[in-house]
N, CA, C and O of each residue as an XYZ file, in Angstrom:
360
protein
N      -6.124     37.110    -17.396
C      -6.356     36.871    -18.812
C      -6.074     35.418    -19.186
O      -6.818     34.805    -19.952
N      -4.969     34.870    -18.622
C      -4.598     33.497    -18.922
C      -5.661     32.520    -18.417
O      -5.975     31.542    -19.095
N      -6.219     32.783    -17.224
C      -7.257     31.922    -16.668
C      -8.512     31.954    -17.536
O      -9.197     30.942    -17.681
N      -8.808     33.101    -18.105
C      -9.981     33.229    -18.970
C      -9.784     32.435    -20.260
O     -10.719     31.798    -20.746
N      -8.576     32.470    -20.814
C      -8.285     31.675    -22.010
C      -8.405     30.181    -21.725
O      -8.957     29.433    -22.532
N      -7.890     29.753    -20.583
C      -8.000     28.336    -20.214
C      -9.467     27.949    -20.078
O      -9.870     26.871    -20.513
N     -10.261     28.822    -19.478
C     -11.689     28.553    -19.337
C     -12.360     28.417    -20.706
O     -13.177     27.517    -20.904
N     -12.029     29.291    -21.643
C     -12.612     29.225    -22.983
C     -12.189     27.946    -23.709
O     -13.015     27.279    -24.333
N     -10.901     27.609    -23.624
C     -10.434     26.375    -24.265
C     -11.130     25.160    -23.672
O     -11.573     24.277    -24.407
N     -11.230     25.107    -22.344
C     -11.870     23.970    -21.688
C     -13.344     23.881    -22.072
O     -13.864     22.787    -22.291
N     -14.009     25.012    -22.154
C     -15.417     25.026    -22.523
C     -15.620     24.559    -23.960
O     -16.499     23.743    -24.236
N     -14.817     25.070    -24.858
C     -14.953     24.697    -26.278
C     -14.643     23.217    -26.477
O     -15.390     22.519    -27.161
N     -13.547     22.728    -25.887
C     -13.189     21.319    -26.058
C     -14.206     20.399    -25.384
O     -14.498     19.320    -25.900
N     -14.742     20.808    -24.251
C     -15.775     20.005    -23.596
C     -17.014     19.904    -24.472
O     -17.634     18.844    -24.560
N     -17.367     20.994    -25.111
C     -18.522     20.990    -26.014
C     -18.261     20.080    -27.211
O     -19.132     19.297    -27.591
N     -17.077     20.172    -27.807
C     -16.737     19.342    -28.968
C     -16.726     17.860    -28.576
O     -17.267     17.025    -29.302
N     -16.122     17.534    -27.450
C     -16.072     16.144    -26.999
C     -17.472     15.639    -26.681
O     -17.795     14.491    -26.986
N     -18.297     16.465    -26.080
C     -19.675     16.078    -25.787
C     -20.474     15.802    -27.052
O     -21.242     14.841    -27.104
N     -20.300     16.628    -28.063
C     -20.988     16.413    -29.345
C     -20.517     15.105    -29.981
O     -21.330     14.331    -30.485
N     -19.209     14.858    -29.958
C     -18.678     13.612    -30.542
C     -19.202     12.388    -29.801
O     -19.587     11.403    -30.432
N     -19.221     12.436    -28.482
C     -19.729     11.303    -27.699
C     -21.214     11.075    -27.957
O     -21.643      9.932    -28.110
N     -22.000     12.142    -28.007
C     -23.432     12.003    -28.269
C     -23.682     11.443    -29.658
O     -24.568     10.609    -29.843
N     -22.913     11.890    -30.628
C     -23.050     11.373    -31.993
C     -22.709      9.888    -32.045
O     -23.423      9.106    -32.672
N     -21.628      9.503    -31.392
C     -21.227      8.102    -31.360
C     -22.297      7.234    -30.701
O     -22.654      6.182    -31.233
N     -22.810      7.661    -29.554
C     -23.823      6.878    -28.852
C     -25.117      6.778    -29.652
O     -25.757      5.727    -29.655
N     -25.509      7.843    -30.325
C     -26.702      7.780    -31.167
C     -26.495      6.849    -32.354
O     -27.418      6.131    -32.742
N     -25.304      6.850    -32.933
C     -25.004      5.940    -34.034
C     -25.060      4.487    -33.580
O     -25.631      3.643    -34.272
N     -24.480      4.190    -32.437
C     -24.511      2.831    -31.903
C     -25.946      2.412    -31.612
O     -26.326      1.277    -31.902
N     -26.741      3.300    -31.048
C     -28.140      3.003    -30.765
C     -28.910      2.732    -32.059
O     -29.739      1.823    -32.112
N     -28.639      3.515    -33.093
C     -29.290      3.299    -34.388
C     -28.919      1.942    -34.975
O     -29.782      1.225    -35.482
N     -27.642      1.590    -34.907
C     -27.195      0.307    -35.460
C     -27.820     -0.855    -34.699
O     -28.263     -1.825    -35.314
N     -27.863     -0.774    -33.378
C     -28.470     -1.841    -32.582
C     -29.946     -1.989    -32.921
O     -30.426     -3.105    -33.120
N     -30.669     -0.880    -32.989
C     -32.090     -0.949    -33.337
C     -32.294     -1.486    -34.747
O     -33.231     -2.247    -34.992
N     -31.430     -1.098    -35.668
C     -31.562     -1.575    -37.037
C     -31.350     -3.082    -37.110
O     -32.133     -3.795    -37.738
N     -30.292     -3.562    -36.467
C     -29.977     -4.992    -36.546
C     -31.052     -5.831    -35.863
O     -31.516     -6.818    -36.435
N     -31.457     -5.456    -34.649
C     -32.341     -6.320    -33.876
C     -33.817     -6.102    -34.185
O     -34.618     -7.011    -33.965
N     -34.204     -4.941    -34.683
C     -35.635     -4.680    -34.874
C     -36.045     -4.533    -36.332
O     -37.187     -4.839    -36.677
N     -35.167     -4.086    -37.176
C     -35.526     -3.913    -38.584
C     -35.056     -5.106    -39.402
O     -35.843     -5.730    -40.114
N     -33.790     -5.414    -39.298
C     -33.213     -6.487    -40.112
C     -33.769     -7.855    -39.725
O     -34.174     -8.625    -40.596
N     -33.792     -8.162    -38.442
C     -34.212     -9.494    -38.023
C     -35.718     -9.693    -38.083
O     -36.175    -10.836    -38.119
N     -36.501     -8.631    -38.094
C     -37.949     -8.794    -38.247
C     -38.310     -9.296    -39.636
O     -39.385     -9.862    -39.833
N     -37.419     -9.093    -40.599
C     -37.692     -9.518    -41.968
C     -37.190    -10.927    -42.258
O     -37.500    -11.484    -43.311
N     -36.421    -11.511    -41.346
C     -35.903    -12.854    -41.547
C     -36.922    -13.895    -41.086
O     -37.610    -13.690    -40.086
N     -37.020    -15.006    -41.807
C     -37.973    -16.048    -41.406
C     -37.382    -16.992    -40.355
O     -37.438    -18.212    -40.507
N     -36.826    -16.426    -39.305
C     -36.192    -17.205    -38.249
C     -36.863    -16.835    -36.931
O     -37.143    -15.658    -36.701
N     -37.131    -17.812    -36.054
C     -37.712    -17.463    -34.759
C     -36.791    -16.538    -33.953
O     -35.568    -16.664    -34.016
N     -37.365    -15.644    -33.225
C     -36.576    -14.634    -32.514
C     -35.684    -15.251    -31.441
O     -34.677    -14.651    -31.066
N     -36.030    -16.437    -30.939
C     -35.182    -17.072    -29.930
C     -33.863    -17.568    -30.528
O     -32.882    -17.718    -29.801
N     -33.824    -17.818    -31.817
C     -32.609    -18.332    -32.457
C     -31.682    -17.224    -32.940
O     -30.528    -17.497    -33.272
N     -32.149    -16.002    -32.987
C     -31.347    -14.912    -33.539
C     -30.045    -14.657    -32.784
O     -29.021    -14.433    -33.429
N     -30.032    -14.677    -31.457
C     -28.743    -14.457    -30.782
C     -27.679    -15.483    -31.173
O     -26.493    -15.158    -31.217
N     -28.095    -16.714    -31.456
C     -27.121    -17.721    -31.865
C     -26.524    -17.397    -33.232
O     -25.343    -17.647    -33.473
N     -27.339    -16.844    -34.122
C     -26.837    -16.485    -35.446
C     -25.864    -15.314    -35.389
O     -25.037    -15.150    -36.285
N     -25.957    -14.511    -34.355
C     -25.050    -13.379    -34.192
C     -23.849    -13.769    -33.334
O     -22.703    -13.528    -33.715
N     -24.110    -14.360    -32.196
C     -23.049    -14.585    -31.208
C     -22.058    -15.665    -31.612
O     -20.858    -15.511    -31.382
N     -22.525    -16.740    -32.200
C     -21.607    -17.831    -32.535
C     -20.598    -17.419    -33.611
O     -19.400    -17.597    -33.392
N     -21.018    -16.876    -34.766
C     -20.000    -16.491    -35.758
C     -19.061    -15.390    -35.267
O     -17.851    -15.451    -35.491
N     -19.630    -14.375    -34.592
C     -18.771    -13.295    -34.125
C     -17.888    -13.738    -32.964
O     -16.802    -13.189    -32.776
N     -18.330    -14.719    -32.185
C     -17.477    -15.296    -31.153
C     -16.260    -15.958    -31.751
O     -15.151    -15.818    -31.234
N     -16.464    -16.695    -32.862
C     -15.316    -17.298    -33.550
C     -14.398    -16.223    -34.125
O     -13.175    -16.347    -34.048
N     -14.970    -15.185    -34.693
C     -14.153    -14.103    -35.260
C     -13.328    -13.429    -34.164
O     -12.141    -13.164    -34.354
N     -13.952    -13.153    -33.023
C     -13.233    -12.526    -31.914
C     -12.135    -13.451    -31.407
O     -11.028    -12.999    -31.114
N     -12.438    -14.754    -31.302
C     -11.418    -15.709    -30.865
C     -10.228    -15.756    -31.799
O      -9.084    -15.795    -31.346
N     -10.484    -15.754    -33.101
C      -9.394    -15.773    -34.078
C      -8.567    -14.491    -33.983
O      -7.338    -14.539    -34.035
N      -9.241    -13.344    -33.843
C      -8.509    -12.076    -33.728
C      -7.663    -12.024    -32.468
O      -6.537    -11.527    -32.496
N      -8.196    -12.534    -31.357
C      -7.418    -12.541    -30.114
C      -6.216    -13.466    -30.255
O      -5.134    -13.158    -29.756
N      -6.400    -14.601    -30.935
C      -5.286    -15.531    -31.126
C      -4.190    -14.906    -31.983
O      -3.005    -15.096    -31.711
N      -4.581    -14.163    -33.016
C      -3.594    -13.580    -33.930
C      -3.009    -12.263    -33.413
O      -1.811    -12.022    -33.563
N      -3.835    -11.415    -32.810
C      -3.387    -10.080    -32.408
C      -3.066     -9.958    -30.925
O      -2.397     -9.007    -30.521
N      -3.520    -10.885    -30.118
C      -3.374    -10.757    -28.679
C      -4.604    -10.067    -28.112
O      -5.446     -9.561    -28.854
N      -4.697    -10.052    -26.799
C      -5.889     -9.465    -26.193
C      -5.741     -7.951    -26.099
O      -4.775     -7.446    -25.528
N      -6.670     -7.264    -26.643
C      -6.729     -5.809    -26.593
C      -8.097     -5.410    -26.106
O      -9.048     -6.137    -26.394
N      -8.272     -4.358    -25.421
C      -7.264     -3.409    -24.954
C      -6.465     -4.010    -23.802
O      -6.883     -4.974    -23.162
N      -5.318     -3.415    -23.563
C      -4.463     -3.890    -22.492
C      -5.100     -3.622    -21.142
O      -5.818     -2.638    -20.970
N      -4.837     -4.495    -20.192
C      -5.329     -4.262    -18.842
C      -4.460     -3.200    -18.180
O      -3.374     -2.885    -18.667
N      -4.936     -2.657    -17.082
C      -4.186     -1.612    -16.385
C      -2.869     -2.167    -15.852
O      -1.871     -1.449    -15.795
N      -2.862     -3.445    -15.458
C      -1.626     -4.050    -14.978
C      -0.584     -4.124    -16.099
O       0.594     -3.856    -15.864
N      -1.003     -4.480    -17.300
C      -0.078     -4.553    -18.431
C       0.468     -3.177    -18.793
O       1.648     -3.042    -19.119
N      -0.377     -2.164    -18.738
C       0.070     -0.799    -19.043
C       1.074     -0.326    -18.005
O       2.113      0.235    -18.353
N       0.768     -0.551    -16.728
C       1.687     -0.120    -15.672
C       3.011     -0.865    -15.751
O       4.065     -0.284    -15.495
N       2.967     -2.156    -16.107
C       4.204     -2.932    -16.243
C       5.065     -2.377    -17.378
O       6.281     -2.262    -17.224
N       4.460     -2.035    -18.505
C       5.244     -1.482    -19.617
C       5.813     -0.110    -19.263
O       6.926      0.222    -19.670
N       5.062      0.684    -18.513
C       5.573      2.001    -18.096
C       6.755      1.822    -17.161
O       7.756      2.527    -17.288
N       6.653      0.879    -16.212
C       7.763      0.642    -15.284
C       8.999      0.165    -16.023
O      10.113      0.577    -15.697
N       8.818     -0.704    -17.023
C       9.954     -1.189    -17.793
C      10.621     -0.065    -18.590
O      11.845     -0.031    -18.714
N       9.820      0.845    -19.124
C      10.377      1.972    -19.879
C      11.177      2.897    -18.964
O      12.234      3.397    -19.349
N      10.669      3.122    -17.748
C      11.398      3.992    -16.811
C      12.673      3.334    -16.323
O      13.651      4.029    -16.051
N      12.692      2.018    -16.202
C      13.893      1.330    -15.758
C      14.980      1.370    -16.816
O      16.166      1.357    -16.487
N      14.589      1.420    -18.086
C      15.559      1.460    -19.176
C      16.199      2.843    -19.310
O      17.315      2.965    -19.814
N      15.503      3.870    -18.865
C      16.001      5.237    -19.018
C      16.989      5.586    -17.961
O      17.508      6.702    -17.944
């Protein structure tokens, strides 16, 4: 009986996680298509210049955020180092 309950929980959660992932990926695909094919087709700018209008400002924004917040997400080495330090303190 316990194995059957675990199977049901795993099946239900796998379905929920799959729906969430599919929804997220479809949303990202919609946003990318909207920005690059709908929004930029209406701008009077040559298509070769569009990546510069996106990448340069957002590159500065990312640089400022990294300077203020630090680099995220943490690398696996940083995570393992913090775990080792926590175990040494205990």
